[in-house]
C-alpha positions in Angstrom: -18.0 28.9 -9.3 -18.2 29.4 -5.5 -19.4 26.4 -3.5 -22.3 27.6 -1.3 -21.4 27.8 2.4 -23.2 29.5 5.3 -21.9 32.8 6.5 -20.6 31.1 9.7 -18.7 28.5 7.6 -17.2 31.3 5.4 -16.2 33.1 8.6 -14.5 30.0 10.0 -12.8 29.4 6.6 -11.4 32.9 6.5 -10.3 32.9 10.1 -8.4 29.6 9.9 -6.8 30.5 6.6 -5.5 33.8 8.0 -4.1 31.9 11.0 -2.4 29.2 8.8 -0.9 31.9 6.5 0.3 34.1 9.3 1.4 31.7 12.0 2.2 28.3 10.5 3.4 28.5 6.8 6.3 30.9 7.7 7.7 28.1 9.9 7.5 25.2 7.5 11.1 25.2 6.3 12.5 25.7 9.8 10.4 22.6 10.9 11.6 20.6 7.9 15.2 21.3 8.8 14.8 20.6 12.5 13.0 17.2 12.6 9.6 18.7 12.5 10.2 21.1 15.5 9.9 24.8 15.9 11.2 26.7 19.0 9.0 25.9 22.0 7.8 29.5 22.4 6.7 29.5 18.8 4.8 26.2 19.3 3.1 27.7 22.4 2.1 30.7 20.4 0.8 28.4 17.6 -1.4 26.5 20.0 -2.7 29.8 21.5 -3.5 31.2 18.1 -5.1 28.0 17.0 -7.6 28.3 19.9 -8.2 31.9 18.9 -8.9 30.7 15.4 -11.4 28.3 16.7 -9.5 25.1 15.8 -9.9 23.3 19.1 -12.8 21.1 20.2 -14.5 21.5 16.9 -16.6 18.3 17.2 -17.6 18.9 20.8 -21.0 20.4 21.6 -21.2 23.9 22.9 -22.9 22.6 26.1 -19.6 20.8 26.9 -17.5 23.9 26.2 -16.8 22.8 22.6 -17.2 24.8 19.3 -20.3 22.8 18.2 -19.2 23.0 14.6 -21.2 21.0 12.0 -19.4 18.4 10.0 -19.2 20.7 7.1 -17.7 23.5 9.2 -15.1 21.1 10.5 -14.2 20.1 7.0 -13.9 23.7 5.9 -11.6 24.4 8.9 -9.5 21.2 8.4 -9.1 22.0 4.7 -7.3 25.2 5.6 -4.9 23.4 8.0 -4.1 21.0 5.2 -2.4 23.9 3.4 0.6 23.7 5.7 3.4 21.0 5.7 5.2 19.3 8.6 1.9 18.7 10.5 2.1 22.2 11.9 -1.6 22.2 11.6 -1.8 19.6 14.4 -1.6 22.3 17.0 -5.1 22.1 18.5 -6.8 19.4 20.6 -9.8 17.9 18.9 -11.6 15.1 20.9 -14.5 13.6 19.0 -18.2 13.5 19.9 -18.3 9.7 20.0 -16.2 9.8 23.1 -19.1 11.5 25.0 -21.4 8.7 23.8 -19.0 6.0 24.7 -17.4 7.1 28.0 -18.9 7.1 31.5 -19.2 10.4 33.4 -16.1 9.5 35.4 -14.1 8.7 32.3 -15.2 12.0 30.7 -14.0 13.9 33.8 -10.7 12.0 34.0 -9.7 11.8 30.3 -11.9 13.8 28.0 -12.4 17.1 29.7 -8.6 17.5 30.3 -8.1 16.6 26.6 -10.4 19.5 25.7 -8.5 22.0 27.8 -5.1 20.8 26.6 -4.1 19.5 30.0 -3.9 15.9 28.7 -3.1 14.4 25.3 -4.2 11.1 23.7 -3.0 8.7 21.0 -4.5 5.6 19.4 -2.9 2.2 19.9 -4.8 0.1 17.3 -2.5 -1.0 14.4 -0.3 -4.0 14.7 2.5 -5.6 12.6 0.0 -8.0 11.1 -3.1 -5.9 11.4 -3.3 -2.5 9.6 -6.4 -1.8 7.5 -7.8 -5.1 8.6 -8.5 -4.1 12.2 -10.3 -7.3 13.0 -6.9 -9.1 12.6 -5.4 -7.6 15.7 -3.8 -10.1 18.1 -3.8 -7.9 21.2 -5.9 -9.4 24.0 -7.8 -8.3 27.1 -8.5 -10.9 29.8 -10.8 -10.2 32.6 -9.5 -10.9 36.1 -12.0 -9.8 38.8 -12.2 -6.0 38.6 -9.3 -5.7 36.3 -8.2 -6.6 32.7 -4.8 -7.9 31.7 -3.7 -6.4 28.4 -1.2 -7.9 26.1 0.0 -7.1 22.6 2.3 -5.0 20.4 1.1 -1.8 18.7 2.6 -0.1 15.7 2.4 3.4 14.3 1.1 4.9 17.6 0.8 8.4 16.2 1.6 11.2 18.6 2.5 8.8 21.4 5.6 10.9 22.2 3.3 13.9 22.9 0.5 12.0 24.7 0.0 10.9 28.3 -2.6 8.2 27.6 -3.7 5.8 24.9 -6.8 4.3 23.5 -5.8 0.6 23.4 -7.9 -1.8 21.2 -7.9 -5.5 22.0 -9.9 -8.7 21.6 -11.6 -10.1 24.6 -10.0 -13.3 25.7 -12.4 -15.8 27.4 -15.8 -15.3 28.8 -19.1 -14.8 26.9 -17.7 -12.1 24.6 -14.6 -14.0 23.6 -13.1 -12.7 20.4 -15.1 -9.4 20.4 -13.4 -6.0 20.5 -13.0 -3.6 23.3 -11.3 -0.2 23.9 -9.4 0.8 27.0 -7.8 3.9 28.5 -4.2 3.2 29.3 -2.1 5.9 31.0 1.5 6.2 30.0 3.7 4.9 32.8 1.3 2.0 33.6 3.5 -1.0 34.5 4.0 -3.3 31.5 3.8 -0.6 28.8 7.2 -0.5 27.1 8.3 1.5 24.0 10.1 -0.9 21.6 11.5 1.7 19.2 10.6 4.9 17.3 11.1 4.3 13.5 12.1 7.0 11.2 9.4 8.0 8.7 9.4 9.7 5.3 8.0 12.9 6.8 9.4 15.2 9.5 6.7 15.6 12.1 6.8 16.7 15.7 4.4 13.8 16.3 6.3 10.5 16.2 4.8 7.0 15.5 6.5 4.6 18.0 6.0 0.9 18.5 4.8 -0.1 22.0 4.7 -3.5 23.7 2.0 -4.3 26.3 3.1 -7.1 28.6 0.5 -8.1 31.3 -0.6 -4.5 31.6 -3.2 -4.4 34.5 -5.9 -1.8 34.3 -9.2 -1.5 36.3 -12.4 -2.6 34.6 -13.4 1.1 34.9 -10.9 1.9 32.2 -12.9 -0.1 29.6 -14.8 2.2 27.2 -18.3 1.0 26.7 -19.2 -2.7 26.9 -17.2 -5.6 25.7 -17.9 -5.9 22.0 -18.3 -2.1 21.5 -14.7 -1.5 20.4 -15.1 -1.8 16.7 -18.2 0.5 16.6 -16.3 3.3 18.3 -13.3 2.7 16.0 -15.6 2.9 12.9 -17.0 6.2 14.2 -13.5 7.5 14.5 -12.6 6.2 11.1 -15.6 8.0 9.4 -14.7 11.3 11.0 -10.9 11.1 10.3 -11.3 9.8 6.7 -13.5 12.8 5.9 -11.1 15.2 7.5 -8.2 13.6 5.6 -10.1 14.3 2.4 -10.6 17.9 3.5 -6.9 18.4 4.4 -5.9 16.8 1.0 -8.1 19.4 -0.7 -6.2 22.2 1.2 -2.9 20.7 0.3 -3.8 20.5 -3.4 -5.0 24.1 -3.4 -1.8 25.3 -1.9 0.2 23.3 -4.5 -1.8 24.7 -7.3 -1.3 28.2 -6.1 2.4 27.8 -5.7 3.0 26.0 -9.0 0.9 28.5 -10.9 2.8 31.5 -9.4 6.1 29.8 -10.3 4.9 29.0 -13.8 4.0 32.6 -14.4 7.4 34.0 -13.2 9.7 31.3 -14.6 11.0 32.3 -18.1 11.8 29.4 -20.4 12.7 29.8 -24.1 11.9 33.5 -23.8 8.4 33.2 -22.4 6.7 32.3 -19.1 6.5 28.6 -18.3 2.8 29.1 -17.9 2.6 29.7 -21.6 3.7 26.2 -22.3 0.7 24.0 -23.2 2.1 21.0 -21.4 2.3 23.0 -18.1 -1.1 24.4 -18.7 -2.5 20.9 -19.0 -1.0 19.9 -15.7 -2.5 22.9 -14.0 -5.9 22.4 -15.6 -6.0 18.7 -14.6 -5.0 19.6 -11.1 -7.6 22.3 -10.5 -10.4 20.2 -12.1 -9.6 17.3 -9.8 -9.5 19.6 -6.8 -13.0 21.0 -7.7 -14.4 17.4 -7.9 -12.7 16.4 -4.6 -13.9 19.4 -2.8 -17.5 18.9 -4.0 -17.4 15.3 -2.8 -16.0 16.2 0.6 -18.4 19.1 1.3 -21.4 17.1 0.1 -20.5 14.1 2.3 -20.2 16.4 5.3 -23.5 18.1 4.4 -25.2 14.7 4.2 -23.9 13.7 7.6 -25.2 17.0 9.1 -28.6 16.2 7.6 -28.7 12.8 9.3 -27.5 10.5 6.6 -27.8 6.7 7.1 -24.6 5.7 9.0 -23.8 2.9 6.6 -24.2 5.2 3.6 -22.0 7.8 5.3 -19.4 5.1 6.0 -19.1 4.4 2.3 -19.2 8.0 1.3 -16.5 9.0 3.7 -14.4 6.2 2.1 -15.2 7.6 -1.3 -14.1 11.1 -0.3 -10.9 9.9 1.3 -10.1 7.6 -1.7 -10.6 10.3 -4.3 -9.2 13.3 -2.4 -6.0 11.5 -1.2 -5.2 10.1 -4.6 -6.0 13.5 -6.2 -3.6 15.3 -3.9 -0.9 12.8 -4.7 -1.3 13.4 -8.4 -1.3 17.2 -7.9 1.9 17.0 -5.8 3.6 14.9 -8.5 2.6 17.5 -11.2 3.8 20.4 -9.0 7.2 18.8 -8.5 7.4 18.4 -12.3 6.5 22.1 -12.9 9.1 23.3 -10.4 11.7 21.0 -12.0 14.9 20.8 -10.0 13.6 23.2 -7.4 10.8 20.8 -6.8 13.3 18.3 -5.6 14.6 20.6 -2.8 13.3 20.1 0.7 12.9 23.8 1.1 10.2 23.6 -1.7 6.6 23.1 -0.7 6.0 20.7 -3.6 8.8 18.4 -2.4 7.5 18.3 1.2 3.9 17.6 0.1 5.1 15.0 -2.4 6.5 13.0 0.6 3.8 13.9 3.2 0.7 13.3 1.1 1.8 9.7 0.3 0.7 8.4 3.7 -2.9 9.7 3.2 -3.4 6.8 0.8 -2.4 4.4 3.7 -3.4 5.5 7.2 -7.0 5.2 8.4 -7.5 2.5 5.8 -5.5 2.1 2.6 -7.0 3.1 -0.8 -7.6 -0.6 -1.5 -9.6 -1.0 1.7 -11.7 2.1 0.8 -12.5 0.5 -2.5 -13.7 -2.7 -0.8 -15.9 -0.6 1.6 -17.3 1.3 -1.3 -17.9 -1.8 -3.4 -19.7 -3.5 -0.5 -21.9 -0.5 0.0 -22.7 -0.5 -3.7 -23.5 -4.2 -3.8 -25.7 -4.1 -0.7 -27.6 -0.8 -1.2 -27.2 0.1 -4.9 -25.6 3.1 -6.6 -28.5 5.5 -5.8 -27.8 5.2 -2.0 -24.2 6.3 -2.6 -24.5 9.0 -5.3 -28.2 9.9 -5.3 
């Protein structure tokens, strides 16, 4: 069965898939063996080809110079980038539409437009040692002093900070009428008081690192605050909804690639005089994998369609959690089966199944762990009923 898509979505799908297959997948093993890096001229070409494939500024309106993709079209494109390991698919700038709603015209000119053109790069400083999925538990503070704020705190897992030149810093307001509420701030790298603590080694090999940063009496103008005091969590939730759905899409792409590779290997590998694919135990693993992929893709696409149709934001929040929960756990199961089908080869870093087995594990953690997604879904069910979530 072919899932119905518009002709434009099909064209985006085919264009991005061709780019991933031709420009990114051939460099996976090299990146794996070189700490996530490819030669600089290759990385430059990847970024140029990504723009040609339409992977940049997907969520930005055409009036701003963006692609103006629907949420479904973005999911279709992100699904294809999920087919490559070592985060090579992270080669295009993709600021989100909420930034236009949240930022002042001056902020858009200073930080967002250069992000769209690739002149600037951002990262998110939200997570802390004691506050991961529970964002409200952050201890970072922002204290108003005249026309400035004084920022303090320590942020963990600041993804892509080594490639960025500014951060979105989330803190709780300290003092004043909005004491304890959340706010977001632009903080440029190099601002006095911003100090890198260390860069931990992670399971995957990505060009983008996840350092720990300390903010000690960092002084920023009030004009660096995004929106009003108290708006910070709303903006973060908007980012979470989008990224959770895109994680689901990328997990579908990863699962599809794994199924393709494992199936091809099972057909060619001869065991006890016949192809491995003739073994019923292997057939069952492949059948379970493709069935779960079908379900995850349907859930992801339908959630995106509903958002495009103007779904209630609270319903969409729960459905994005449902898609991320199911797709990320599905992809993990598919990767585990693929390693098993490849056998000893599946334990080699040069094998796609081994890389995805490591890399997909974090999708059940970042942007809200699976357990947090279940809490969000259950809250939505209890408040609005099953019909609001599944129709």
